[in-house]
Structure formats: structure tokens, C-alpha cells
C-alpha positions as CSV (number, residue, x, y, z in Angstrom):
1,M,-86.0,-49.0,-57.4
2,A,-87.8,-47.4,-54.1
3,V,-85.8,-49.9,-52.3
4,A,-82.4,-49.3,-54.7
5,R,-82.7,-45.6,-54.5
6,K,-83.2,-46.1,-50.2
7,I,-80.0,-48.3,-50.2
8,K,-78.2,-45.4,-52.6
9,T,-79.1,-42.2,-50.0
10,L,-77.9,-44.4,-47.1
11,L,-74.7,-45.3,-48.8
12,T,-74.3,-41.3,-49.3
13,V,-75.5,-40.1,-45.9
14,N,-72.9,-42.7,-44.7
15,I,-70.0,-41.7,-46.7
16,L,-70.9,-38.0,-46.2
17,V,-70.3,-38.9,-42.3
18,F,-67.4,-40.5,-42.5
19,V,-65.7,-38.1,-44.6
20,G,-67.2,-35.6,-42.4
21,I,-65.3,-36.9,-39.1
22,I,-62.2,-37.7,-40.8
23,L,-62.5,-34.4,-42.2
24,F,-63.3,-33.0,-38.2
25,S,-60.2,-35.4,-37.3
26,V,-57.9,-33.8,-39.5
27,Y,-58.7,-30.5,-38.4
28,C,-58.7,-31.0,-34.4
29,R,-55.0,-32.7,-35.3
30,I,-54.1,-29.2,-37.4
31,Q,-55.3,-27.3,-34.7
32,S,-54.1,-29.3,-32.1
33,R,-50.8,-29.4,-33.8
34,S,-50.6,-25.3,-34.7
35,E,-50.8,-24.4,-30.9
36,E,-48.3,-26.8,-30.0
37,I,-46.1,-25.2,-32.8
38,V,-46.9,-21.6,-31.5
39,Q,-46.1,-22.6,-27.9
40,I,-42.7,-24.2,-29.2
41,G,-42.0,-21.2,-31.0
42,R,-42.8,-19.0,-27.5
43,S,-40.7,-20.9,-25.5
44,S,-38.1,-20.7,-28.4
45,D,-38.8,-17.1,-28.1
46,Q,-38.5,-16.7,-24.7
47,R,-35.4,-18.8,-24.9
48,V,-33.5,-16.9,-27.2
49,R,-34.6,-13.4,-25.6
50,S,-33.3,-15.3,-22.1
51,R,-29.7,-16.7,-23.9
52,N,-29.8,-12.8,-25.4
53,G,-30.4,-11.3,-21.8
54,K,-27.3,-13.3,-20.4
55,V,-25.7,-12.8,-23.4
56,S,-26.1,-9.3,-23.2
57,N,-25.8,-8.8,-19.2
58,L,-21.9,-10.7,-19.8
59,V,-21.2,-8.0,-22.5
60,D,-22.1,-5.5,-20.8
61,R,-20.4,-6.8,-17.8
62,Q,-17.2,-7.6,-19.8
63,S,-17.5,-3.7,-21.2
64,I,-17.5,-2.5,-17.6
65,L,-14.8,-4.5,-16.9
66,Q,-12.7,-3.9,-20.2
67,R,-14.0,0.3,-19.4
68,L,-12.4,0.1,-15.9
69,E,-9.3,-1.7,-16.8
70,H,-8.9,1.4,-18.8
71,L,-9.9,3.9,-16.3
72,E,-7.2,2.0,-14.2
73,D,-4.6,2.3,-17.1
74,V,-5.9,5.8,-17.9
75,V,-5.0,7.1,-14.1
76,Y,-1.8,4.9,-13.8
77,N,-0.7,6.6,-17.0
78,Q,-1.3,10.2,-16.0
79,L,0.2,9.5,-12.6
80,N,2.8,8.0,-14.2
81,G,3.7,10.8,-16.4
82,L,4.8,12.8,-13.3
83,A,7.3,10.2,-12.5
84,K,8.6,10.1,-16.0
85,P,9.8,13.7,-17.1
86,M,11.9,13.3,-13.8
87,G,13.2,9.3,-15.1
88,L,11.5,7.4,-12.2
89,V,9.4,4.9,-12.7
90,E,6.0,4.1,-10.6
91,G,3.3,0.8,-10.0
92,P,4.4,-2.7,-10.4
93,G,6.9,-5.1,-12.0
94,G,10.6,-3.9,-12.8
95,L,13.8,-4.2,-10.8
96,G,13.9,-4.8,-7.6
97,Q,10.6,-6.4,-7.2
98,G,9.6,-8.4,-4.1
99,G,13.1,-7.0,-2.9
100,A,15.3,-9.0,-4.9
101,A,18.5,-7.7,-5.8
102,A,18.9,-5.3,-8.9
103,T,21.7,-4.4,-11.5
104,L,22.6,-2.2,-14.3
105,R,23.6,-2.8,-17.2
106,D,25.6,0.4,-17.8
107,D,28.8,1.3,-15.5
108,S,28.9,4.5,-16.4
109,H,30.5,6.8,-14.9
110,E,27.6,8.8,-13.7
111,S,26.8,6.2,-11.4
112,E,30.4,6.0,-9.7
113,S,29.8,10.0,-9.3
114,K,26.0,9.3,-7.8
115,Y,27.9,6.6,-5.4
116,E,30.3,9.1,-4.1
117,E,27.5,11.8,-3.8
118,Y,24.8,9.7,-1.7
119,G,27.1,6.6,-0.7
120,Y,24.1,4.1,-2.3
121,N,23.7,3.4,-5.8
122,A,21.4,6.6,-6.7
123,Q,21.8,5.5,-10.3
124,L,19.6,2.1,-9.6
125,S,17.2,3.9,-7.5
126,D,16.2,5.8,-10.4
127,R,15.5,2.7,-12.3
128,I,13.6,0.8,-9.6
129,S,9.8,1.4,-9.2
130,L,8.7,3.8,-6.5
131,D,5.8,1.1,-5.4
132,R,7.9,-2.1,-5.6
133,T,7.0,-4.6,-3.5
134,I,9.0,-6.4,-0.6
135,P,9.1,-9.0,2.0
136,D,6.7,-9.6,4.6
137,Y,9.8,-10.5,7.3
138,R,7.1,-10.5,10.5
139,P,6.9,-13.2,12.2
140,K,4.4,-15.7,11.6
141,K,2.2,-14.5,14.9
142,C,1.7,-11.2,13.8
143,K,-0.4,-11.9,11.1
144,Q,-2.7,-13.4,13.5
145,M,-2.7,-10.8,15.5
146,A,-6.3,-8.0,15.7
147,Y,-5.9,-4.4,16.6
148,P,-8.8,-2.1,18.0
149,D,-10.5,0.0,15.3
150,D,-10.3,3.5,17.0
151,L,-6.8,3.8,16.7
152,P,-5.3,7.5,16.8
153,Q,-4.0,8.8,13.8
154,I,0.2,9.4,12.8
155,S,1.8,12.3,11.4
156,V,4.8,10.4,9.8
157,V,8.2,13.0,9.6
158,F,11.2,12.5,7.2
159,I,13.8,14.9,7.6
160,F,16.2,14.8,4.5
161,V,19.4,16.9,3.2
162,N,20.9,16.5,-0.2
163,E,19.1,12.6,-0.5
164,A,18.5,11.1,-4.1
165,L,14.5,12.0,-5.5
166,S,13.3,8.3,-5.6
167,V,15.0,7.8,-2.5
168,I,12.6,9.8,-0.8
169,L,9.6,9.6,-2.9
170,R,9.9,6.1,-2.0
171,S,9.8,6.6,1.1
172,V,6.6,8.4,0.4
173,H,5.0,5.6,-1.5
174,S,6.1,3.2,1.1
175,V,4.0,4.9,3.9
176,V,1.2,5.8,1.9
177,N,0.9,2.1,0.0
178,H,1.1,0.3,3.7
179,T,-0.6,2.8,6.3
180,P,-4.6,2.2,6.3
181,A,-5.6,5.8,4.8
182,H,-7.6,6.5,7.9
183,L,-4.8,6.1,9.8
184,L,-2.6,8.6,8.4
185,K,-3.4,12.0,9.2
186,E,-0.3,13.5,6.7
187,I,3.4,13.4,5.6
188,I,5.9,15.8,6.5
189,L,9.1,16.3,4.6
190,V,11.4,18.4,6.6
191,D,14.7,20.1,4.0
192,D,17.2,20.9,6.0
193,N,18.3,23.2,3.2
194,S,19.6,20.9,0.3
195,D,21.7,22.3,-2.1
196,S,19.7,20.9,-5.3
197,V,17.1,23.7,-6.4
198,V,15.7,21.4,-9.3
199,E,15.1,17.9,-7.8
200,L,14.7,18.8,-4.4
201,K,12.7,21.4,-4.5
202,F,10.9,21.8,-7.9
203,N,10.9,19.2,-9.3
204,L,10.0,17.3,-5.2
205,D,7.2,20.0,-5.0
206,Q,5.6,19.9,-8.4
207,Y,5.3,16.0,-7.9
208,V,4.0,15.7,-4.1
209,N,1.5,18.7,-4.7
210,K,0.2,16.8,-7.9
211,R,0.4,13.4,-6.5
212,Y,-0.6,13.3,-2.6
213,P,-2.8,16.8,-2.9
214,G,-3.2,17.5,1.0
215,L,-1.3,14.6,2.5
216,V,2.1,15.3,2.0
217,K,3.5,19.0,3.5
218,I,7.2,20.5,3.1
219,V,8.7,22.2,5.5
220,R,11.9,23.9,4.6
221,N,14.6,25.0,6.5
222,S,16.8,28.2,5.3
223,K,19.9,27.3,6.6
224,R,21.6,23.8,8.0
225,E,19.8,22.6,10.8
226,G,20.8,19.4,11.9
227,L,18.9,16.2,12.9
228,I,17.5,17.8,15.7
229,R,16.1,20.7,15.5
230,A,14.9,19.5,11.6
231,R,13.0,17.1,13.9
232,I,11.7,19.4,16.1
233,H,10.3,21.4,13.3
234,G,8.9,18.9,11.9
235,W,7.1,18.1,15.3
236,K,5.5,21.8,15.5
237,A,4.1,21.2,11.9
238,A,3.0,17.8,12.9
239,T,-1.2,17.3,13.5
240,A,-1.8,14.2,14.4
241,P,-1.5,12.8,18.4
242,I,1.4,10.3,17.2
243,V,4.2,11.5,15.3
244,G,6.4,9.1,14.0
245,F,10.3,10.4,12.8
246,F,12.4,8.7,9.9
247,D,14.9,9.6,7.6
248,A,13.7,9.6,4.3
249,H,15.7,6.5,2.7
250,V,13.3,3.8,4.3
251,E,10.9,1.3,2.9
252,F,7.8,0.4,5.1
253,N,6.6,-2.9,5.4
254,T,2.8,-4.4,5.6
255,A,0.7,-3.3,8.8
256,W,3.3,-1.1,10.3
257,A,1.5,1.5,11.9
258,E,-1.4,-0.6,13.5
259,P,0.8,-2.5,16.3
260,I,2.7,1.0,17.0
261,L,-0.4,3.0,17.4
262,T,-1.9,0.2,19.2
263,R,1.1,0.5,22.1
264,V,1.0,4.1,22.6
265,K,-3.0,4.2,22.9
266,E,-2.0,1.9,25.7
267,D,0.4,3.8,27.7
268,H,1.2,7.4,26.1
269,T,4.9,7.3,27.3
270,R,5.8,4.5,25.9
271,I,8.7,4.8,22.5
272,I,8.1,2.7,19.8
273,L,11.2,1.9,17.8
274,P,10.5,-1.0,14.6
275,A,12.6,-3.8,14.5
276,I,15.0,-2.8,11.3
277,D,16.0,-4.8,8.5
278,N,18.3,-3.4,5.3
279,I,18.2,-2.4,2.0
280,K,21.8,-3.3,0.8
281,Y,23.3,0.2,-0.4
282,N,24.8,-1.2,-4.3
283,T,21.9,-3.6,-5.3
284,F,19.0,-2.3,-3.1
285,E,18.2,-6.1,-2.1
286,V,16.5,-6.2,1.2
287,Q,18.1,-8.1,3.9
288,Q,16.5,-9.5,7.0
289,Y,18.1,-8.8,10.4
290,A,17.3,-10.9,13.2
291,N,15.6,-9.1,16.5
292,A,17.9,-7.1,18.4
293,A,17.5,-4.3,21.3
294,H,19.7,-1.4,20.8
295,G,23.0,-0.2,23.1
296,Y,26.6,0.6,22.9
297,N,30.0,-0.2,22.7
298,W,32.3,1.6,24.4
299,G,33.1,4.2,22.0
300,L,30.0,5.0,22.3
301,W,28.8,3.7,18.5
302,C,25.1,2.1,18.7
303,M,24.9,-1.5,18.3
304,Y,22.3,-3.8,17.9
305,I,22.3,-6.4,20.9
306,I,21.0,-9.5,22.1
307,P,17.6,-9.3,23.5
308,P,17.4,-8.9,27.3
309,Q,16.8,-12.8,28.5
310,D,13.9,-12.0,30.1
311,W,12.4,-11.6,26.8
312,L,13.7,-15.0,25.6
313,D,12.4,-16.9,28.1
314,K,8.6,-15.2,27.3
315,G,9.3,-17.7,23.9
316,D,7.0,-14.7,22.3
317,E,8.3,-13.2,19.2
318,T,5.8,-11.2,19.0
319,A,6.3,-9.6,22.5
320,P,7.9,-5.8,22.4
321,I,11.7,-5.8,23.4
322,R,12.7,-3.7,25.8
323,T,15.6,-1.4,25.1
324,P,18.5,0.8,27.1
325,A,18.9,2.5,24.0
326,M,17.5,4.0,20.7
327,I,18.4,4.7,17.3
328,G,17.8,8.1,16.1
329,C,16.4,7.3,12.5
330,S,13.2,6.2,13.8
331,F,10.7,6.2,16.2
332,V,7.3,6.8,16.9
333,V,5.9,8.8,19.9
334,N,3.1,10.6,21.6
335,R,3.2,14.5,20.0
336,E,2.3,16.0,23.4
337,Y,4.7,13.4,25.7
338,F,7.7,14.7,22.7
339,G,6.8,18.0,23.5
340,E,7.4,17.5,27.2
341,I,10.5,15.1,26.8
342,G,11.9,15.4,23.5
343,L,12.2,19.3,22.7
344,L,16.0,21.1,24.1
345,D,15.7,24.8,24.6
346,P,17.0,27.3,22.3
347,G,20.3,27.7,24.4
348,M,21.1,24.2,25.1
349,E,24.1,23.2,22.9
350,V,23.6,19.7,21.7
351,Y,26.2,16.9,22.2
352,G,26.8,13.2,21.5
353,G,25.9,10.9,17.9
354,E,22.8,10.7,16.6
355,N,21.6,8.3,18.8
356,I,21.6,10.1,22.0
357,E,20.8,13.5,20.7
358,L,17.4,14.0,21.2
359,G,18.6,14.8,25.4
360,M,15.4,12.8,26.3
361,R,14.7,13.5,30.1
362,V,12.7,9.9,30.7
363,S,12.4,7.4,33.3
364,G,10.4,4.1,33.7
365,E,9.2,2.4,30.8
366,T,10.1,3.9,27.7
367,F,11.7,2.3,24.6
368,F,10.7,-0.5,22.6
369,V,11.6,-2.9,19.5
370,Y,8.1,-4.1,18.3
371,P,9.0,-7.5,16.4
372,C,5.7,-6.6,14.7
373,I,6.9,-3.7,12.7
374,H,9.5,-3.7,10.3
375,L,11.3,-0.9,8.6
376,L,14.1,-1.1,6.1
């Protein structure tokens, strides 16, 4: 009996120990598994948070971009709102982009009357954006040239009388869009007593004062003075060390200012003329002209002539072309130097055509046409 009791006791103890070992093992496994689940949960939570952060950052970025685009639209609409009441167009796109020929479907009596009044299709001009793009006709080497950082500023003077408002404003937009802001000191519009009170006085004043406050100045002659005295009034109003004189029916091309300012900075007695391309009067298509110098025929009409042989022999299409004459519709000169050679005495009688009207008394190195500078 005693032996049987001992055996039962041992068996019971062994069973309890075995069960205890099994329970302990199960407990350890449960603990280990729970820690793994916790870690998995933490890592999953971190991934979710990271993913949410990335999504949040992406959403924030997209939101910022959308806000900027909306802001750009608001600004554009506000600016374009200045042109719309006057029947004009601002911004990219539309007729005549890239300098392409443009036409209007309606060939109305108004269109014909504007042809007679302005000598070009002014009704079409009103439908072409003031900010249209044009081809870059500069020689390839010009596009690779570098210019100094410390260039002087320029005042751009536009002379006009009874010009179409859209053409004047496209000239202004063009020079602003293609001139580095730190180089463009001011734009001076000289109105030689135009007849249109609404467009060329009220609308023009209101537009430039809101669109380009402080940048554009308007000088108005109380009586018709003519091109020479109008330019002199513009010269007197200019404050930059370099002054450019242009008719108010032009469009400026890419990087037109830097080569001009570099040349005049090197020698203040140089008078720089841009290489002039053409805007067709009926379609406003941009047409490239070959490099040329300026000269006269026997009737004293200014004309384009073949560049001098020494320029041709250089084989460098970016080199300035020395020219014996200049077309008065576009040139750039040192302001003080122009005061020395270009101003006429009030009592002097002006004679000759536009191309010799400045009466400049110049010797030595003077007029240059620069192929790197393109003007339409």
C-alpha cells in the first residue's frame, strides 16, 4: 500500500510539473507573440503616419500650387481688366503668336477706315495680344555671348502722334517683357500733340499709370513739334545714362539691351542701331531681314545696303556693322554725348528727311548696326 501511494504521488507530481512546463511555455509564446504584434502595430502606425505625412505634404504642395495658379489668374484677370474695356488683349495666346500672320473674318468698313487712318491694319492690331511672342532671329553665336553684370541703365523714349493705342502699348509691353528690370530705368512716351483725346490721352494715361506705375512717363507737347523736337523733349525727360529713341510701332526681341549697353559702355561716342526686321502692315507677320548697313540713293532716300567688305571678310556675323548713315526711327546713344552733338539750337532751321534730321556733327567712330540686336 505504501509503495502504491508513493507511485501515485510521484505520478501526480510529474503530471503537475509537465502541465506547468507546458503552461509556462505557452505563456512565453503568448508574451513573445504579443510583443511582436505590438511592434508590428507600432511599425504599421509609423508607416501610416509617414504615408499620411507624405500625403499631407503632397496635398499641401498641390494646395500651394493651386493657390499660386489661382493668384496668377487673379493678377492676370486684374491686369487684363485694364485692357478689356478698351477692346485690347493681354497675356499669352491668340492671334499673331510667334509672329505668325493673322487675319480677321470680318472685313468691315471700320477696318478700311483704320487702314486709311494709320497705314496699317489697326483693327487687327487691337485683336493681337500686347504680349505676343515673336521669333528670335539673332545669329546663333549671339545667343551664346555673355555680357558684364555692371551695365548702365537705359531710358527708352517712344515718339508718337495719332498712333493706334494697341500699337503703342504693344511697344511698351515688348520693351518691358524683353528688358531686365534692373537695366530699364524708365519708358518715356512723347505725344506730339495727337488728336485723339479719348484713346491717346485719357485711356493711355489711365492704362500706364495703373499697369506700370512709376515706370512709364508721358510727355505731351502742347503743339505739333515734329520728330526732332519731340525727341529732344524725350531726351530732356530721360534720367538714365543711356537713351534709346524709337518710333512707337516696334517690338523688341530677346536680349536686345545687353549688347547695346555693352558697346556704349566700352565707348561713349558709339551710336548703336538695331538690326531691323519687318512687321507686315496688313497681317502683322514678322519677317526677317538680312544684315545690312544704311545708306542713301541719289534721291537721298535712305535704303539698306550690303555690309562693308571688311565686315564680310571677318566672317563673324555677330560683329557690329559700321554704317555711313543711320535710320532715325531707332538708335541708342549716351545721353551726355547726345547733348554734345545731337541737340539743335532753337533758332536753327531743320531741313532734310528723317534720316538726316538730327544734324549730328560727328567724326570718328560713330554709327553701328548690331546683328545681335533685333527690332521689328
